PyMOL Python script that loads the backbone (N, CA, C, O; Angstrom):
from pymol import cmd

cmd.read_pdbstr("""\
ATOM      1  N   MET A   1       7.769  23.734  15.971  1.00  0.00           N
ATOM      2  CA  MET A   1       8.754  23.993  15.823  1.00  0.00           C
ATOM      3  C   MET A   1       8.832  24.685  16.341  1.00  0.00           C
ATOM      4  O   MET A   1       8.766  25.832  15.900  1.00  0.00           O
ATOM      5  N   GLN A   2       9.075  24.321  17.949  1.00  0.00           N
ATOM      6  CA  GLN A   2       9.775  25.135  19.138  1.00  0.00           C
ATOM      7  C   GLN A   2      11.494  24.193  18.415  1.00  0.00           C
ATOM      8  O   GLN A   2      11.901  25.048  17.628  1.00  0.00           O
ATOM      9  N   ASN A   3      12.363  23.181  18.355  1.00  0.00           N
ATOM     10  CA  ASN A   3      13.221  23.761  18.159  1.00  0.00           C
ATOM     11  C   ASN A   3      13.772  24.430  16.751  1.00  0.00           C
ATOM     12  O   ASN A   3      14.940  24.185  16.450  1.00  0.00           O
ATOM     13  N   CYS A   4      12.905  25.343  15.794  1.00  0.00           N
ATOM     14  CA  CYS A   4      13.446  26.197  14.521  1.00  0.00           C
ATOM     15  C   CYS A   4      14.626  27.147  14.887  1.00  0.00           C
ATOM     16  O   CYS A   4      14.686  28.011  15.762  1.00  0.00           O
ATOM     17  N   SER A   5      15.171  26.908  14.345  1.00  0.00           N
ATOM     18  CA  SER A   5      15.882  28.747  14.662  1.00  0.00           C
ATOM     19  C   SER A   5      14.929  29.995  14.411  1.00  0.00           C
ATOM     20  O   SER A   5      13.755  29.960  14.044  1.00  0.00           O
ATOM     21  N   PRO A   6      15.707  31.098  14.693  1.00  0.00           N
ATOM     22  CA  PRO A   6      14.984  32.245  14.713  1.00  0.00           C
ATOM     23  C   PRO A   6      14.169  32.289  13.329  1.00  0.00           C
ATOM     24  O   PRO A   6      13.082  32.760  12.995  1.00  0.00           O
ATOM     25  N   ARG A   7      15.135  31.625  12.716  1.00  0.00           N
ATOM     26  CA  ARG A   7      13.964  32.155  10.628  1.00  0.00           C
ATOM     27  C   ARG A   7      12.997  31.568  10.672  1.00  0.00           C
ATOM     28  O   ARG A   7      11.857  31.986  10.470  1.00  0.00           O
ATOM     29  N   GLY A   8      13.384  30.393  10.974  1.00  0.00           N
ATOM     30  CA  GLY A   8      12.377  29.096  10.386  1.00  0.00           C
ATOM     31  C   GLY A   8      10.991  29.209  11.371  1.00  0.00           C
ATOM     32  O   GLY A   8      10.040  28.535  10.975  1.00  0.00           O
ATOM     33  N   GLN A   9      10.731  30.215  12.960  1.00  0.00           N
ATOM     34  CA  GLN A   9       9.799  30.612  13.267  1.00  0.00           C
ATOM     35  C   GLN A   9       9.011  31.359  12.792  1.00  0.00           C
ATOM     36  O   GLN A   9       7.784  31.272  12.744  1.00  0.00           O
ATOM     37  N   LEU A  10       9.871  32.334  12.320  1.00  0.00           N
ATOM     38  CA  LEU A  10       9.258  33.568  11.389  1.00  0.00           C
ATOM     39  C   LEU A  10       8.224  32.993  10.049  1.00  0.00           C
ATOM     40  O   LEU A  10       7.043  33.010   9.704  1.00  0.00           O
ATOM     41  N   ILE A  11       9.278  32.597   9.687  1.00  0.00           N
ATOM     42  CA  ILE A  11       8.402  32.159   8.443  1.00  0.00           C
ATOM     43  C   ILE A  11       7.417  30.827   9.185  1.00  0.00           C
ATOM     44  O   ILE A  11       6.230  30.605   8.950  1.00  0.00           O
ATOM     45  N   PHE A  12       7.921  30.404   9.708  1.00  0.00           N
ATOM     46  CA  PHE A  12       6.303  29.142  10.022  1.00  0.00           C
ATOM     47  C   PHE A  12       4.872  30.075  10.030  1.00  0.00           C
ATOM     48  O   PHE A  12       3.906  30.050   9.267  1.00  0.00           O
ATOM     49  N   SER A  13       5.224  31.067  11.457  1.00  0.00           N
ATOM     50  CA  SER A  13       4.360  31.793  11.834  1.00  0.00           C
ATOM     51  C   SER A  13       4.363  32.750  10.650  1.00  0.00           C
ATOM     52  O   SER A  13       4.075  33.846  11.131  1.00  0.00           O
ATOM     53  N   LEU A  14       4.562  32.887   9.234  1.00  0.00           N
ATOM     54  CA  LEU A  14       3.345  33.952   8.682  1.00  0.00           C
ATOM     55  C   LEU A  14       2.889  32.731   7.943  1.00  0.00           C
ATOM     56  O   LEU A  14       1.725  32.748   7.542  1.00  0.00           O
ATOM     57  N   SER A  15       3.968  31.182   7.587  1.00  0.00           N
ATOM     58  CA  SER A  15       2.445  30.604   6.887  1.00  0.00           C
ATOM     59  C   SER A  15       0.854  30.474   8.034  1.00  0.00           C
ATOM     60  O   SER A  15      -0.275  30.184   7.636  1.00  0.00           O
ATOM     61  N   LEU A  16       1.168  30.716   9.145  1.00  0.00           N
ATOM     62  CA  LEU A  16      -0.296  30.573   9.575  1.00  0.00           C
ATOM     63  C   LEU A  16      -0.858  31.944   9.790  1.00  0.00           C
ATOM     64  O   LEU A  16      -1.734  32.214  10.611  1.00  0.00           O
ATOM     65  N   THR A  17      -0.466  32.506   9.245  1.00  0.00           N
ATOM     66  CA  THR A  17      -0.688  33.940   9.248  1.00  0.00           C
ATOM     67  C   THR A  17      -1.893  34.579   7.424  1.00  0.00           C
ATOM     68  O   THR A  17      -2.496  35.631   7.211  1.00  0.00           O
ATOM     69  N   LEU A  18      -1.705  33.204   6.491  1.00  0.00           N
ATOM     70  CA  LEU A  18      -1.838  33.992   4.795  1.00  0.00           C
ATOM     71  C   LEU A  18      -3.489  34.506   5.279  1.00  0.00           C
ATOM     72  O   LEU A  18      -4.360  34.197   6.093  1.00  0.00           O
ATOM     73  N   LYS A  19      -3.183  35.672   3.975  1.00  0.00           N
ATOM     74  CA  LYS A  19      -4.613  35.938   4.222  1.00  0.00           C
ATOM     75  C   LYS A  19      -4.576  36.609   2.418  1.00  0.00           C
ATOM     76  O   LYS A  19      -3.607  37.093   1.832  1.00  0.00           O
ATOM     77  N   VAL A  20      -6.240  36.367   1.811  1.00  0.00           N
ATOM     78  CA  VAL A  20      -6.441  36.499   0.568  1.00  0.00           C
ATOM     79  C   VAL A  20      -5.683  38.039   0.545  1.00  0.00           C
ATOM     80  O   VAL A  20      -5.800  38.950   1.365  1.00  0.00           O
ATOM     81  N   LYS A  21      -4.856  37.978  -0.716  1.00  0.00           N
ATOM     82  CA  LYS A  21      -4.043  39.533  -1.297  1.00  0.00           C
ATOM     83  C   LYS A  21      -4.743  39.870  -2.663  1.00  0.00           C
ATOM     84  O   LYS A  21      -5.051  41.024  -2.961  1.00  0.00           O
ATOM     85  N   LYS A  22      -4.988  38.717  -3.524  1.00  0.00           N
ATOM     86  CA  LYS A  22      -5.672  38.895  -4.812  1.00  0.00           C
ATOM     87  C   LYS A  22      -6.312  37.842  -5.588  1.00  0.00           C
ATOM     88  O   LYS A  22      -5.846  36.723  -5.806  1.00  0.00           O
ATOM     89  N   ILE A  23      -7.573  38.376  -6.034  1.00  0.00           N
ATOM     90  CA  ILE A  23      -8.633  36.921  -6.827  1.00  0.00           C
ATOM     91  C   ILE A  23      -8.544  37.738  -8.535  1.00  0.00           C
ATOM     92  O   ILE A  23      -9.056  38.705  -9.100  1.00  0.00           O
ATOM     93  N   THR A  24      -7.661  36.755  -8.815  1.00  0.00           N
ATOM     94  CA  THR A  24      -7.698  36.971  -9.971  1.00  0.00           C
ATOM     95  C   THR A  24      -8.090  35.800 -11.384  1.00  0.00           C
ATOM     96  O   THR A  24      -7.489  34.736 -11.532  1.00  0.00           O
ATOM     97  N   LYS A  25      -9.116  36.251 -12.236  1.00  0.00           N
ATOM     98  CA  LYS A  25      -9.565  35.326 -12.810  1.00  0.00           C
ATOM     99  C   LYS A  25     -10.222  33.616 -12.433  1.00  0.00           C
ATOM    100  O   LYS A  25     -10.199  32.660 -13.209  1.00  0.00           O
ATOM    101  N   GLY A  26     -10.561  33.629 -11.567  1.00  0.00           N
ATOM    102  CA  GLY A  26     -10.804  32.626 -10.486  1.00  0.00           C
ATOM    103  C   GLY A  26      -9.938  32.003  -9.931  1.00  0.00           C
ATOM    104  O   GLY A  26     -10.077  30.927  -9.351  1.00  0.00           O
ATOM    105  N   ARG A  27      -8.525  32.908 -10.119  1.00  0.00           N
ATOM    106  CA  ARG A  27      -7.428  32.386  -8.874  1.00  0.00           C
ATOM    107  C   ARG A  27      -7.910  32.909  -7.191  1.00  0.00           C
ATOM    108  O   ARG A  27      -8.735  33.787  -6.941  1.00  0.00           O
ATOM    109  N   ILE A  28      -7.286  32.249  -6.382  1.00  0.00           N
ATOM    110  CA  ILE A  28      -6.750  33.305  -4.689  1.00  0.00           C
ATOM    111  C   ILE A  28      -5.609  33.252  -4.879  1.00  0.00           C
ATOM    112  O   ILE A  28      -5.042  32.268  -5.353  1.00  0.00           O
ATOM    113  N   LEU A  29      -4.926  34.571  -4.455  1.00  0.00           N
ATOM    114  CA  LEU A  29      -3.720  34.317  -3.946  1.00  0.00           C
ATOM    115  C   LEU A  29      -3.160  34.692  -2.519  1.00  0.00           C
ATOM    116  O   LEU A  29      -3.310  35.914  -2.514  1.00  0.00           O
ATOM    117  N   LEU A  30      -2.900  34.532  -1.954  1.00  0.00           N
ATOM    118  CA  LEU A  30      -2.797  34.244  -0.567  1.00  0.00           C
ATOM    119  C   LEU A  30      -1.222  34.652  -0.162  1.00  0.00           C
ATOM    120  O   LEU A  30      -0.268  34.122  -0.733  1.00  0.00           O
ATOM    121  N   TYR A  31      -1.121  35.298   0.515  1.00  0.00           N
ATOM    122  CA  TYR A  31       0.151  36.118   1.328  1.00  0.00           C
ATOM    123  C   TYR A  31       0.064  36.344   2.948  1.00  0.00           C
ATOM    124  O   TYR A  31      -0.996  36.224   3.561  1.00  0.00           O
ATOM    125  N   ALA A  32       1.595  36.765   3.706  1.00  0.00           N
ATOM    126  CA  ALA A  32       1.701  36.958   3.944  1.00  0.00           C
ATOM    127  C   ALA A  32       3.150  37.664   4.304  1.00  0.00           C
ATOM    128  O   ALA A  32       4.037  36.813   4.363  1.00  0.00           O
ATOM    129  N   ALA A  33       3.642  39.091   4.576  1.00  0.00           N
ATOM    130  CA  ALA A  33       4.801  38.774   5.479  1.00  0.00           C
ATOM    131  C   ALA A  33       5.517  39.183   6.901  1.00  0.00           C
ATOM    132  O   ALA A  33       5.146  38.613   7.928  1.00  0.00           O
ATOM    133  N   GLY A  34       6.315  39.955   6.934  1.00  0.00           N
ATOM    134  CA  GLY A  34       6.508  40.021   8.863  1.00  0.00           C
ATOM    135  C   GLY A  34       7.806  40.490   8.616  1.00  0.00           C
ATOM    136  O   GLY A  34       8.441  40.416   7.564  1.00  0.00           O
ATOM    137  N   GLU A  35       8.273  41.182  10.130  1.00  0.00           N
ATOM    138  CA  GLU A  35       9.915  41.277  10.445  1.00  0.00           C
ATOM    139  C   GLU A  35       9.892  40.729  11.587  1.00  0.00           C
ATOM    140  O   GLU A  35       8.964  40.562  12.379  1.00  0.00           O
ATOM    141  N   LYS A  36      11.326  40.368  11.641  1.00  0.00           N
ATOM    142  CA  LYS A  36      11.622  39.898  13.312  1.00  0.00           C
ATOM    143  C   LYS A  36      12.869  40.839  14.219  1.00  0.00           C
ATOM    144  O   LYS A  36      12.850  41.321  13.086  1.00  0.00           O
ATOM    145  N   LYS A  37      13.175  41.055  14.475  1.00  0.00           N
ATOM    146  CA  LYS A  37      14.115  41.564  15.055  1.00  0.00           C
ATOM    147  C   LYS A  37      15.420  40.521  15.451  1.00  0.00           C
ATOM    148  O   LYS A  37      14.734  39.780  16.154  1.00  0.00           O
ATOM    149  N   LEU A  38      16.573  40.004  15.515  1.00  0.00           N
ATOM    150  CA  LEU A  38      17.757  38.887  15.635  1.00  0.00           C
ATOM    151  C   LEU A  38      18.838  39.778  16.108  1.00  0.00           C
ATOM    152  O   LEU A  38      19.313  40.083  15.014  1.00  0.00           O
ATOM    153  N   GLY A  39      19.464  40.326  16.867  1.00  0.00           N
ATOM    154  CA  GLY A  39      20.396  40.841  17.633  1.00  0.00           C
ATOM    155  C   GLY A  39      20.005  41.976  17.154  1.00  0.00           C
ATOM    156  O   GLY A  39      18.930  42.537  17.362  1.00  0.00           O
ATOM    157  N   LYS A  40      21.583  42.597  15.986  1.00  0.00           N
ATOM    158  CA  LYS A  40      21.163  43.349  16.043  1.00  0.00           C
ATOM    159  C   LYS A  40      20.921  43.228  14.312  1.00  0.00           C
ATOM    160  O   LYS A  40      21.458  44.066  13.586  1.00  0.00           O
ATOM    161  N   ASN A  41      20.500  42.678  14.020  1.00  0.00           N
ATOM    162  CA  ASN A  41      19.778  43.214  12.179  1.00  0.00           C
ATOM    163  C   ASN A  41      18.159  42.679  12.998  1.00  0.00           C
ATOM    164  O   ASN A  41      17.722  42.418  14.119  1.00  0.00           O
ATOM    165  N   LYS A  42      17.637  42.755  11.335  1.00  0.00           N
ATOM    166  CA  LYS A  42      15.935  42.593  11.771  1.00  0.00           C
ATOM    167  C   LYS A  42      15.990  42.020  10.011  1.00  0.00           C
ATOM    168  O   LYS A  42      16.589  42.333   8.982  1.00  0.00           O
ATOM    169  N   LEU A  43      14.807  40.853  10.517  1.00  0.00           N
ATOM    170  CA  LEU A  43      14.526  39.703   9.411  1.00  0.00           C
ATOM    171  C   LEU A  43      13.545  39.570   8.710  1.00  0.00           C
ATOM    172  O   LEU A  43      12.503  39.090   9.156  1.00  0.00           O
ATOM    173  N   TYR A  44      13.758  40.187   6.790  1.00  0.00           N
ATOM    174  CA  TYR A  44      12.630  40.150   6.695  1.00  0.00           C
ATOM    175  C   TYR A  44      11.975  38.673   5.711  1.00  0.00           C
ATOM    176  O   TYR A  44      12.685  37.773   5.262  1.00  0.00           O
ATOM    177  N   ALA A  45      10.879  38.750   5.607  1.00  0.00           N
ATOM    178  CA  ALA A  45      10.107  37.345   5.365  1.00  0.00           C
ATOM    179  C   ALA A  45       8.719  37.786   4.166  1.00  0.00           C
ATOM    180  O   ALA A  45       7.966  38.754   4.064  1.00  0.00           O
ATOM    181  N   THR A  46       8.797  37.249   3.848  1.00  0.00           N
ATOM    182  CA  THR A  46       7.509  36.389   2.659  1.00  0.00           C
ATOM    183  C   THR A  46       6.868  34.866   2.574  1.00  0.00           C
ATOM    184  O   THR A  46       7.235  33.751   2.202  1.00  0.00           O
ATOM    185  N   VAL A  47       5.768  35.443   3.102  1.00  0.00           N
ATOM    186  CA  VAL A  47       4.897  33.479   2.045  1.00  0.00           C
ATOM    187  C   VAL A  47       3.357  33.654   1.877  1.00  0.00           C
ATOM    188  O   VAL A  47       2.342  34.049   2.450  1.00  0.00           O
ATOM    189  N   GLN A  48       3.957  32.967   0.428  1.00  0.00           N
ATOM    190  CA  GLN A  48       2.956  32.950  -0.828  1.00  0.00           C
ATOM    191  C   GLN A  48       1.876  31.821  -1.234  1.00  0.00           C
ATOM    192  O   GLN A  48       2.463  30.805  -1.607  1.00  0.00           O
ATOM    193  N   CYS A  49       1.118  31.755  -1.255  1.00  0.00           N
ATOM    194  CA  CYS A  49       0.236  30.484  -1.858  1.00  0.00           C
ATOM    195  C   CYS A  49      -0.718  31.359  -2.877  1.00  0.00           C
ATOM    196  O   CYS A  49      -1.083  32.532  -2.805  1.00  0.00           O
ATOM    197  N   GLN A  50      -1.080  29.936  -4.234  1.00  0.00           N
ATOM    198  CA  GLN A  50      -1.760  29.435  -4.303  1.00  0.00           C
ATOM    199  C   GLN A  50      -2.991  29.242  -3.648  1.00  0.00           C
ATOM    200  O   GLN A  50      -2.592  29.014  -2.506  1.00  0.00           O
ATOM    201  N   LEU A  51      -4.651  29.157  -3.586  1.00  0.00           N
ATOM    202  CA  LEU A  51      -4.671  29.027  -2.726  1.00  0.00           C
ATOM    203  C   LEU A  51      -5.475  26.691  -3.818  1.00  0.00           C
ATOM    204  O   LEU A  51      -6.257  26.521  -4.753  1.00  0.00           O
ATOM    205  N   THR A  52      -4.796  25.776  -3.070  1.00  0.00           N
ATOM    206  CA  THR A  52      -4.633  24.882  -3.963  1.00  0.00           C
ATOM    207  C   THR A  52      -5.333  23.919  -2.573  1.00  0.00           C
ATOM    208  O   THR A  52      -5.352  24.319  -1.409  1.00  0.00           O
ATOM    209  N   ILE A  53      -5.859  22.618  -3.047  1.00  0.00           N
ATOM    210  CA  ILE A  53      -5.727  21.783  -2.435  1.00  0.00           C
ATOM    211  C   ILE A  53      -4.253  21.508  -1.056  1.00  0.00           C
ATOM    212  O   ILE A  53      -4.420  21.183   0.120  1.00  0.00           O
ATOM    213  N   ASP A  54      -2.845  21.800  -1.817  1.00  0.00           N
ATOM    214  CA  ASP A  54      -1.692  21.537  -1.340  1.00  0.00           C
ATOM    215  C   ASP A  54      -1.065  22.811  -1.337  1.00  0.00           C
ATOM    216  O   ASP A  54       0.024  23.214  -1.745  1.00  0.00           O
ATOM    217  N   CYS A  55      -2.224  23.446  -0.662  1.00  0.00           N
ATOM    218  CA  CYS A  55      -0.886  25.012  -0.548  1.00  0.00           C
ATOM    219  C   CYS A  55      -0.624  24.964   0.792  1.00  0.00           C
ATOM    220  O   CYS A  55       0.184  25.890   0.868  1.00  0.00           O
ATOM    221  N   LYS A  56      -0.775  24.394   2.286  1.00  0.00           N
ATOM    222  CA  LYS A  56      -0.122  23.955   3.143  1.00  0.00           C
ATOM    223  C   LYS A  56       0.878  22.858   2.517  1.00  0.00           C
ATOM    224  O   LYS A  56       1.911  23.485   2.283  1.00  0.00           O
ATOM    225  N   SER A  57       0.986  22.045   2.288  1.00  0.00           N
ATOM    226  CA  SER A  57       1.688  21.363   2.083  1.00  0.00           C
ATOM    227  C   SER A  57       2.990  21.892   0.865  1.00  0.00           C
ATOM    228  O   SER A  57       4.124  21.430   0.988  1.00  0.00           O
ATOM    229  N   CYS A  58       2.719  22.700  -0.060  1.00  0.00           N
ATOM    230  CA  CYS A  58       3.617  23.209  -0.978  1.00  0.00           C
ATOM    231  C   CYS A  58       3.933  24.119   0.397  1.00  0.00           C
ATOM    232  O   CYS A  58       4.630  23.290   0.981  1.00  0.00           O
ATOM    233  N   LEU A  59       3.888  25.183   1.233  1.00  0.00           N
ATOM    234  CA  LEU A  59       4.587  25.681   2.033  1.00  0.00           C
ATOM    235  C   LEU A  59       5.489  24.884   2.997  1.00  0.00           C
ATOM    236  O   LEU A  59       6.628  25.305   3.195  1.00  0.00           O
ATOM    237  N   ALA A  60       5.187  24.091   3.430  1.00  0.00           N
ATOM    238  CA  ALA A  60       6.218  22.908   4.214  1.00  0.00           C
ATOM    239  C   ALA A  60       7.453  22.244   3.219  1.00  0.00           C
ATOM    240  O   ALA A  60       8.668  22.102   3.349  1.00  0.00           O
ATOM    241  N   TRP A  61       6.707  22.003   2.428  1.00  0.00           N
ATOM    242  CA  TRP A  61       8.093  21.377   0.857  1.00  0.00           C
ATOM    243  C   TRP A  61       9.220  22.521   0.901  1.00  0.00           C
ATOM    244  O   TRP A  61      10.417  22.357   1.138  1.00  0.00           O
ATOM    245  N   SER A  62       8.429  23.928   0.564  1.00  0.00           N
ATOM    246  CA  SER A  62       9.082  25.253   0.221  1.00  0.00           C
ATOM    247  C   SER A  62       9.827  25.550   2.164  1.00  0.00           C
ATOM    248  O   SER A  62      10.925  25.031   1.963  1.00  0.00           O
ATOM    249  N   ILE A  63       9.871  25.908   3.369  1.00  0.00           N
ATOM    250  CA  ILE A  63      10.336  25.748   4.407  1.00  0.00           C
ATOM    251  C   ILE A  63      11.690  25.062   4.358  1.00  0.00           C
ATOM    252  O   ILE A  63      12.809  25.568   4.273  1.00  0.00           O
ATOM    253  N   THR A  64      11.107  23.053   4.474  1.00  0.00           N
ATOM    254  CA  THR A  64      12.411  22.500   4.448  1.00  0.00           C
ATOM    255  C   THR A  64      13.612  22.758   3.698  1.00  0.00           C
ATOM    256  O   THR A  64      14.680  22.622   4.297  1.00  0.00           O
ATOM    257  N   LYS A  65      13.621  23.118   2.450  1.00  0.00           N
ATOM    258  CA  LYS A  65      14.328  23.638   1.054  1.00  0.00           C
ATOM    259  C   LYS A  65      14.604  24.633   1.669  1.00  0.00           C
ATOM    260  O   LYS A  65      15.695  24.631   1.099  1.00  0.00           O
ATOM    261  N   LEU A  66      14.667  25.570   2.351  1.00  0.00           N
ATOM    262  CA  LEU A  66      14.928  26.730   2.709  1.00  0.00           C
ATOM    263  C   LEU A  66      16.089  26.591   3.367  1.00  0.00           C
ATOM    264  O   LEU A  66      17.207  26.935   2.983  1.00  0.00           O
ATOM    265  N   PHE A  67      15.733  25.991   4.528  1.00  0.00           N
ATOM    266  CA  PHE A  67      16.818  25.553   6.186  1.00  0.00           C
ATOM    267  C   PHE A  67      17.682  24.464   5.810  1.00  0.00           C
ATOM    268  O   PHE A  67      18.472  23.960   6.608  1.00  0.00           O
ATOM    269  N   LYS A  68      17.553  24.087   4.612  1.00  0.00           N
ATOM    270  CA  LYS A  68      18.106  22.620   4.453  1.00  0.00           C
ATOM    271  C   LYS A  68      19.919  22.895   4.013  1.00  0.00           C
ATOM    272  O   LYS A  68      20.898  22.166   4.175  1.00  0.00           O
ATOM    273  N   ASN A  69      19.812  23.896   3.575  1.00  0.00           N
ATOM    274  CA  ASN A  69      21.651  24.839   3.392  1.00  0.00           C
ATOM    275  C   ASN A  69      22.333  25.741   4.607  1.00  0.00           C
ATOM    276  O   ASN A  69      22.429  26.958   4.445  1.00  0.00           O
ATOM    277  N   VAL A  70      22.763  25.167   5.724  1.00  0.00           N
ATOM    278  CA  VAL A  70      22.764  25.451   6.785  1.00  0.00           C
ATOM    279  C   VAL A  70      23.362  26.326   6.707  1.00  0.00           C
ATOM    280  O   VAL A  70      23.451  26.748   7.860  1.00  0.00           O
ATOM    281  N   ASN A  71      24.514  27.699   5.306  1.00  0.00           N
ATOM    282  CA  ASN A  71      25.081  28.420   5.155  1.00  0.00           C
ATOM    283  C   ASN A  71      24.699  29.077   4.595  1.00  0.00           C
ATOM    284  O   ASN A  71      25.254  29.544   3.600  1.00  0.00           O
ATOM    285  N   ILE A  72      23.452  29.415   5.062  1.00  0.00           N
ATOM    286  CA  ILE A  72      22.796  30.552   4.125  1.00  0.00           C
ATOM    287  C   ILE A  72      23.143  31.874   4.671  1.00  0.00           C
ATOM    288  O   ILE A  72      22.941  31.688   5.871  1.00  0.00           O
ATOM    289  N   LYS A  73      23.621  33.347   4.520  1.00  0.00           N
ATOM    290  CA  LYS A  73      23.921  34.125   5.573  1.00  0.00           C
ATOM    291  C   LYS A  73      23.349  35.171   5.025  1.00  0.00           C
ATOM    292  O   LYS A  73      23.749  36.216   5.538  1.00  0.00           O
ATOM    293  N   GLN A  74      22.233  35.380   3.822  1.00  0.00           N
ATOM    294  CA  GLN A  74      22.108  36.822   3.708  1.00  0.00           C
ATOM    295  C   GLN A  74      21.131  37.053   3.625  1.00  0.00           C
ATOM    296  O   GLN A  74      20.606  38.163   3.715  1.00  0.00           O
ATOM    297  N   GLY A  75      20.434  35.562   3.337  1.00  0.00           N
ATOM    298  CA  GLY A  75      19.236  35.076   3.252  1.00  0.00           C
ATOM    299  C   GLY A  75      18.900  34.764   1.628  1.00  0.00           C
ATOM    300  O   GLY A  75      19.629  34.920   0.648  1.00  0.00           O
ATOM    301  N   ALA A  76      17.162  34.135   1.741  1.00  0.00           N
ATOM    302  CA  ALA A  76      17.106  32.379   0.398  1.00  0.00           C
ATOM    303  C   ALA A  76      15.437  32.919   0.787  1.00  0.00           C
ATOM    304  O   ALA A  76      14.725  33.414   1.660  1.00  0.00           O
ATOM    305  N   ARG A  77      15.486  32.303  -0.828  1.00  0.00           N
ATOM    306  CA  ARG A  77      14.247  31.837  -1.470  1.00  0.00           C
ATOM    307  C   ARG A  77      14.042  30.508  -1.697  1.00  0.00           C
ATOM    308  O   ARG A  77      14.930  29.678  -1.504  1.00  0.00           O
ATOM    309  N   VAL A  78      12.728  30.175  -2.170  1.00  0.00           N
ATOM    310  CA  VAL A  78      12.628  29.060  -2.764  1.00  0.00           C
ATOM    311  C   VAL A  78      11.011  29.249  -3.256  1.00  0.00           C
ATOM    312  O   VAL A  78      10.106  29.374  -2.430  1.00  0.00           O
ATOM    313  N   LEU A  79      10.769  29.253  -4.810  1.00  0.00           N
ATOM    314  CA  LEU A  79       9.742  29.652  -5.967  1.00  0.00           C
ATOM    315  C   LEU A  79       9.763  28.040  -5.746  1.00  0.00           C
ATOM    316  O   LEU A  79      10.676  27.225  -5.884  1.00  0.00           O
ATOM    317  N   GLY A  80       8.442  27.900  -5.362  1.00  0.00           N
ATOM    318  CA  GLY A  80       7.796  26.651  -5.950  1.00  0.00           C
ATOM    319  C   GLY A  80       6.083  26.099  -7.529  1.00  0.00           C
ATOM    320  O   GLY A  80       5.780  26.475  -8.662  1.00  0.00           O
ATOM    321  N   THR A  81       5.877  25.707  -7.134  1.00  0.00           N
ATOM    322  CA  THR A  81       4.263  26.476  -8.411  1.00  0.00           C
ATOM    323  C   THR A  81       3.849  27.059  -7.983  1.00  0.00           C
ATOM    324  O   THR A  81       3.582  28.205  -8.345  1.00  0.00           O
ATOM    325  N   ASN A  82       3.499  26.327  -6.611  1.00  0.00           N
ATOM    326  CA  ASN A  82       1.642  27.335  -6.016  1.00  0.00           C
ATOM    327  C   ASN A  82       2.542  28.219  -4.931  1.00  0.00           C
ATOM    328  O   ASN A  82       2.076  29.207  -4.364  1.00  0.00           O
ATOM    329  N   CYS A  83       3.889  27.732  -4.722  1.00  0.00           N
ATOM    330  CA  CYS A  83       4.015  29.105  -3.786  1.00  0.00           C
ATOM    331  C   CYS A  83       5.739  29.202  -3.415  1.00  0.00           C
ATOM    332  O   CYS A  83       6.718  28.457  -3.445  1.00  0.00           O
ATOM    333  N   ASN A  84       5.386  30.712  -3.032  1.00  0.00           N
ATOM    334  CA  ASN A  84       6.946  30.774  -2.906  1.00  0.00           C
ATOM    335  C   ASN A  84       7.589  31.725  -1.345  1.00  0.00           C
ATOM    336  O   ASN A  84       6.747  32.561  -1.017  1.00  0.00           O
ATOM    337  N   VAL A  85       8.124  31.729  -0.943  1.00  0.00           N
ATOM    338  CA  VAL A  85       8.999  31.724   0.782  1.00  0.00           C
ATOM    339  C   VAL A  85       9.923  32.454   0.355  1.00  0.00           C
ATOM    340  O   VAL A  85      10.628  32.134  -0.603  1.00  0.00           O
ATOM    341  N   ARG A  86      10.030  33.401   0.929  1.00  0.00           N
ATOM    342  CA  ARG A  86      11.795  34.455   0.825  1.00  0.00           C
ATOM    343  C   ARG A  86      11.764  34.909   2.044  1.00  0.00           C
ATOM    344  O   ARG A  86      10.694  35.176   2.593  1.00  0.00           O
ATOM    345  N   TYR A  87      13.245  35.097   2.789  1.00  0.00           N
ATOM    346  CA  TYR A  87      13.513  35.835   3.926  1.00  0.00           C
ATOM    347  C   TYR A  87      15.186  36.505   3.277  1.00  0.00           C
ATOM    348  O   TYR A  87      16.005  35.990   2.516  1.00  0.00           O
ATOM    349  N   GLU A  88      15.170  38.132   4.144  1.00  0.00           N
ATOM    350  CA  GLU A  88      16.145  38.904   3.927  1.00  0.00           C
ATOM    351  C   GLU A  88      16.707  39.521   5.014  1.00  0.00           C
ATOM    352  O   GLU A  88      16.189  40.237   5.870  1.00  0.00           O
ATOM    353  N   LEU A  89      17.851  39.144   4.864  1.00  0.00           N
ATOM    354  CA  LEU A  89      18.009  40.647   6.553  1.00  0.00           C
ATOM    355  C   LEU A  89      18.560  42.132   5.367  1.00  0.00           C
ATOM    356  O   LEU A  89      19.678  42.601   5.578  1.00  0.00           O
ATOM    357  N   TYR A  90      18.100  42.453   4.749  1.00  0.00           N
ATOM    358  CA  TYR A  90      16.549  44.202   4.456  1.00  0.00           C
ATOM    359  C   TYR A  90      15.138  43.490   3.689  1.00  0.00           C
ATOM    360  O   TYR A  90      14.610  42.491   3.199  1.00  0.00           O
ATOM    361  N   PRO A  91      15.028  45.201   4.118  1.00  0.00           N
ATOM    362  CA  PRO A  91      13.511  45.131   4.045  1.00  0.00           C
ATOM    363  C   PRO A  91      13.902  44.786   2.085  1.00  0.00           C
ATOM    364  O   PRO A  91      15.016  45.093   1.660  1.00  0.00           O
ATOM    365  N   PHE A  92      12.531  43.967   0.852  1.00  0.00           N
ATOM    366  CA  PHE A  92      13.021  44.344   0.341  1.00  0.00           C
ATOM    367  C   PHE A  92      11.649  44.143  -0.784  1.00  0.00           C
ATOM    368  O   PHE A  92      11.585  43.671  -1.920  1.00  0.00           O
ATOM    369  N   LEU A  93      10.552  44.792   0.211  1.00  0.00           N
ATOM    370  CA  LEU A  93       9.220  45.256   0.020  1.00  0.00           C
ATOM    371  C   LEU A  93       8.461  46.569   0.069  1.00  0.00           C
ATOM    372  O   LEU A  93       7.913  47.169   0.994  1.00  0.00           O
ATOM    373  N   ARG A  94       8.651  46.901  -1.639  1.00  0.00           N
ATOM    374  CA  ARG A  94       7.425  47.847  -0.858  1.00  0.00           C
ATOM    375  C   ARG A  94       6.542  48.135  -0.536  1.00  0.00           C
ATOM    376  O   ARG A  94       5.545  47.513  -0.903  1.00  0.00           O
ATOM    377  N   SER A  95       6.391  49.737   0.715  1.00  0.00           N
ATOM    378  CA  SER A  95       5.273  49.460   1.552  1.00  0.00           C
ATOM    379  C   SER A  95       3.995  50.302   0.850  1.00  0.00           C
ATOM    380  O   SER A  95       2.874  50.256   1.357  1.00  0.00           O
TER     381      SER A  95
END
""", "prot")
cmd.dss("prot")
cmd.show_as("cartoon", "prot")
cmd.util.cbc("prot")
cmd.orient("prot")
């Protein structure tokens, strides 16, 4: 990920720091959130994934889809079957 944009680097690094958020009915949800300064703006991002065999491949697919459109200005999200990736230029999570 060395040649990746700052947005991609933040989201990729979040995917490496996934932690257990919730265990419900035997399903484990992994989650990570973060922010990064980009010039005058801050980038806010989240990744989450159900702990399944294909969690990493789902996130890799989602991140690829997220940056396929190079005209994205404010933010974007990809909602997959087992994972979600989102980033915005404004805080969208409650503390």
